[in-house]
C-alpha positions as CSV (number, residue, x, y, z in Angstrom):
1,M,38.0,-43.3,-214.3
2,T,40.1,-42.0,-211.3
3,S,42.3,-44.3,-209.3
4,A,41.6,-44.9,-205.6
5,P,43.6,-42.7,-203.2
6,A,46.7,-44.4,-201.9
7,R,46.2,-46.0,-198.5
8,P,48.0,-44.0,-195.8
9,P,50.8,-46.0,-194.2
10,E,49.9,-47.8,-190.9
11,L,52.1,-48.4,-187.9
12,R,52.6,-52.0,-188.9
13,D,54.0,-50.8,-192.3
14,F,56.4,-48.6,-190.4
15,Y,57.8,-51.5,-188.3
16,E,58.0,-53.8,-191.3
17,N,60.3,-51.4,-193.0
18,P,63.8,-53.0,-192.9
19,A,65.3,-49.5,-192.5
20,V,63.7,-49.0,-189.1
21,P,66.1,-50.0,-186.3
22,V,65.0,-53.2,-184.4
23,A,68.0,-53.5,-182.0
24,S,69.1,-51.5,-179.0
25,G,72.5,-51.1,-177.4
26,T,74.7,-53.9,-176.2
27,P,75.4,-52.3,-172.8
28,R,71.7,-52.4,-171.9
29,S,71.3,-56.0,-173.2
30,I,74.2,-57.2,-171.1
31,R,73.0,-55.6,-167.9
32,Q,69.5,-56.9,-168.4
33,A,70.8,-60.4,-169.2
34,R,72.9,-60.4,-166.0
35,M,69.8,-59.3,-164.0
36,L,67.9,-62.2,-165.4
37,A,70.7,-64.8,-164.9
38,A,70.9,-63.8,-161.2
39,A,67.1,-64.1,-160.8
40,L,66.8,-67.5,-162.5
41,G,69.9,-69.1,-161.2
42,P,71.7,-72.0,-162.9
43,A,69.7,-74.6,-164.8
44,T,69.5,-78.0,-163.2
45,T,68.9,-81.4,-164.8
46,G,65.2,-81.5,-165.8
47,H,64.5,-78.0,-164.7
48,A,65.5,-75.8,-167.6
49,R,63.5,-72.5,-167.6
50,T,61.6,-71.1,-170.6
51,V,62.6,-67.5,-171.3
52,L,60.6,-65.5,-173.9
53,D,62.2,-62.5,-175.6
54,I,59.0,-60.7,-176.6
55,G,59.6,-58.1,-179.3
56,C,62.9,-59.8,-180.0
57,G,63.6,-57.7,-183.1
58,D,66.7,-59.0,-184.9
59,G,67.5,-61.3,-182.0
60,T,70.5,-59.3,-180.7
61,A,69.2,-59.2,-177.1
62,A,68.3,-62.9,-177.0
63,A,71.7,-63.8,-178.5
64,T,73.4,-61.6,-175.9
65,A,71.5,-63.2,-173.0
66,A,71.8,-66.9,-174.1
67,P,75.5,-67.4,-173.0
68,L,74.6,-66.0,-169.6
69,L,71.6,-68.5,-169.3
70,P,73.2,-71.9,-170.0
71,G,70.7,-74.7,-169.9
72,H,67.7,-72.4,-170.1
73,R,65.6,-72.2,-173.3
74,V,65.5,-68.8,-174.9
75,I,62.7,-68.2,-177.5
76,G,62.4,-65.0,-179.6
77,V,58.9,-63.6,-180.3
78,D,58.0,-60.9,-182.8
79,W,55.2,-60.1,-185.2
80,S,57.4,-58.5,-187.8
81,Q,58.4,-61.1,-190.4
82,D,61.4,-59.1,-191.4
83,A,62.7,-59.0,-187.8
84,L,62.1,-62.7,-187.5
85,R,64.1,-63.5,-190.6
86,R,67.0,-61.6,-189.0
87,A,66.5,-63.1,-185.6
88,R,66.7,-66.7,-186.9
89,T,70.2,-66.0,-188.0
90,R,71.2,-65.4,-184.3
91,I,69.0,-67.6,-182.2
92,P,67.7,-71.2,-182.6
93,Y,64.1,-70.4,-181.8
94,A,62.1,-67.4,-183.1
95,V,58.3,-67.5,-183.6
96,R,55.6,-65.1,-184.7
97,G,53.3,-63.7,-182.0
98,E,51.3,-60.6,-181.1
99,L,50.6,-59.1,-177.7
100,T,47.2,-57.9,-178.8
101,G,44.5,-59.4,-181.1
102,G,44.9,-63.1,-180.9
103,G,47.5,-63.0,-178.2
104,L,50.8,-64.9,-177.9
105,P,51.0,-68.5,-179.1
106,F,51.7,-69.8,-175.6
107,A,49.6,-71.5,-173.0
108,P,48.7,-69.7,-169.7
109,E,51.5,-70.0,-167.1
110,S,53.9,-71.6,-169.5
111,A,56.9,-69.2,-169.3
112,D,59.3,-68.7,-166.4
113,A,60.6,-65.3,-167.6
114,V,60.0,-62.6,-170.2
115,L,62.5,-60.2,-171.6
116,F,60.7,-57.1,-172.8
117,S,63.4,-54.9,-174.2
118,E,62.7,-51.5,-175.7
119,V,59.2,-52.5,-176.7
120,I,56.7,-50.9,-174.4
121,E,57.4,-47.4,-175.7
122,H,56.2,-48.5,-179.1
123,L,52.8,-49.8,-178.1
124,V,49.4,-48.3,-178.6
125,D,48.0,-50.4,-175.7
126,P,50.6,-51.2,-173.1
127,D,48.0,-52.3,-170.6
128,A,46.8,-55.1,-172.8
129,A,50.5,-56.1,-173.4
130,L,51.2,-56.5,-169.7
131,D,48.0,-58.4,-169.3
132,E,49.1,-60.9,-171.9
133,I,52.6,-61.2,-170.4
134,R,51.0,-61.8,-167.0
135,R,48.8,-64.5,-168.6
136,I,51.7,-66.6,-169.9
137,L,54.0,-66.1,-166.9
138,R,53.9,-68.7,-164.2
139,P,53.1,-67.4,-160.7
140,G,56.3,-65.8,-159.4
141,G,57.7,-65.6,-163.0
142,H,60.1,-62.9,-163.9
143,L,59.5,-59.8,-166.1
144,M,62.7,-58.0,-167.3
145,L,61.5,-54.8,-168.9
146,S,63.6,-52.0,-170.3
147,T,62.6,-48.7,-171.8
148,P,64.1,-45.2,-172.4
149,N,63.8,-42.8,-169.5
150,L,61.8,-39.6,-170.3
151,A,63.5,-37.9,-167.3
152,A,67.1,-38.9,-168.3
153,W,69.7,-36.3,-167.1
154,Y,70.1,-34.6,-170.5
155,N,66.3,-34.6,-171.2
156,R,65.8,-32.5,-168.0
157,A,68.3,-29.9,-169.4
158,L,66.7,-30.0,-172.9
159,L,63.3,-29.3,-171.5
160,L,64.5,-26.3,-169.6
161,A,65.9,-25.0,-172.8
162,G,62.6,-25.6,-174.6
163,V,63.9,-28.5,-176.7
164,Q,62.0,-31.7,-177.4
165,P,63.3,-34.5,-175.2
166,V,65.5,-37.3,-176.7
167,F,63.4,-40.5,-177.3
168,S,60.2,-38.6,-177.9
169,E,58.8,-38.2,-181.4
170,V,56.1,-36.1,-182.9
171,S,56.1,-37.8,-186.4
172,L,56.8,-41.1,-188.1
173,R,58.2,-39.2,-191.1
174,G,61.0,-37.2,-189.5
175,I,62.7,-35.8,-186.4
176,H,61.4,-32.4,-185.3
177,G,62.6,-30.2,-182.5
178,R,65.0,-32.6,-180.8
179,P,68.5,-34.0,-181.3
180,G,69.0,-37.2,-183.4
181,R,68.2,-38.4,-186.9
182,E,66.5,-41.8,-186.5
183,V,62.7,-42.1,-186.4
184,V,62.0,-45.3,-184.4
185,G,58.3,-45.0,-183.6
186,H,58.1,-44.2,-179.9
187,L,54.5,-43.7,-178.8
188,R,54.9,-43.7,-175.0
189,L,57.6,-42.6,-172.6
190,Y,58.0,-43.3,-168.9
191,T,59.8,-41.8,-165.9
192,A,61.1,-44.2,-163.2
193,R,58.2,-43.4,-161.0
194,A,55.6,-43.9,-163.7
195,L,57.1,-47.2,-164.8
196,R,57.1,-48.6,-161.3
197,E,53.5,-47.5,-160.7
198,F,52.3,-48.8,-164.1
199,V,53.9,-52.3,-163.7
200,A,52.6,-52.6,-160.2
201,A,49.1,-51.7,-161.2
202,S,49.3,-54.4,-163.9
203,G,49.6,-57.3,-161.3
204,F,53.4,-57.4,-160.8
205,T,55.6,-56.9,-157.8
206,V,58.5,-54.6,-158.6
207,V,61.8,-56.2,-157.4
208,T,64.3,-53.6,-158.5
209,L,64.9,-50.8,-160.9
210,E,68.3,-50.1,-162.3
211,G,69.8,-47.7,-164.9
212,A,71.7,-48.4,-168.1
213,P,73.5,-46.2,-170.6
214,F,72.3,-45.2,-174.0
215,H,74.4,-46.2,-177.0
216,G,73.3,-43.0,-178.9
217,V,74.8,-40.6,-176.4
218,P,77.7,-38.6,-178.0
219,R,81.1,-40.1,-177.1
220,P,82.4,-37.2,-175.0
221,L,79.3,-37.4,-172.8
222,R,79.3,-41.2,-172.3
223,P,81.3,-41.2,-169.0
224,L,78.6,-38.9,-167.6
225,D,75.9,-41.2,-168.9
226,R,77.5,-44.2,-167.2
227,L,77.7,-42.2,-163.9
228,A,74.0,-41.4,-164.2
229,C,73.2,-45.1,-164.1
230,A,73.9,-45.1,-160.3
231,R,70.6,-43.1,-160.0
232,P,68.0,-44.8,-162.2
233,Q,65.7,-41.8,-162.2
234,L,68.5,-39.9,-164.1
235,A,69.7,-42.8,-166.3
236,S,69.2,-43.0,-170.0
237,I,67.5,-46.4,-169.9
238,L,65.3,-47.9,-167.2
239,L,65.8,-51.6,-166.4
240,L,63.0,-53.0,-164.3
241,H,62.8,-56.5,-162.7
242,A,59.3,-57.5,-161.6
243,R,57.6,-60.8,-160.7
244,R,54.1,-61.9,-161.4
245,T,52.1,-61.5,-158.2
């Protein structure tokens, strides 16, 4: 009697692996949190806002944002049980939820803002994800989305040299043809123009698009990476603020 062939690993298995990074850099988290704090304004008595950090990972981004959002309620959401275990050590509220399938465990128009940090590049169906975010946001609610920039200043040079761009991946098993060592499961990448158009087509009004540095840039190049933030289309990370139309 022969044994059944081993089941090939699925994308869910990849993200449940504790070795896969689930947090992004602090500089991006701080910039994004400041953008959200400016958009929401201070909490007033009886008018605390509900902020959902969807795809919260280990809770680092939510924990970074919380001190800048005093009086507002920040809730982490992730479908990875391993990520949630870590998130609950950093933030008071972290619940399991999915953007596809059964959807998020929140009523329509129940959230005032959504943090969506370094998530969209991992999704098979980003259209359905933004539909679900739009469902749970109140009219005029804020979407704070961040994602790596395919057209970052160094990626333009790498492509000219025939090198695979940073952030892009051709395999879940190893890095091939580009700098870096970590496989993080990126499936989709956006330029500044593509991100604006995609979010607008999903029923949001884009308010602003800013740039943020990438923590993985080699130390000697970090000053240049910070300078590139002045032009979002060249920055390492895209920070987009949109509102539900």
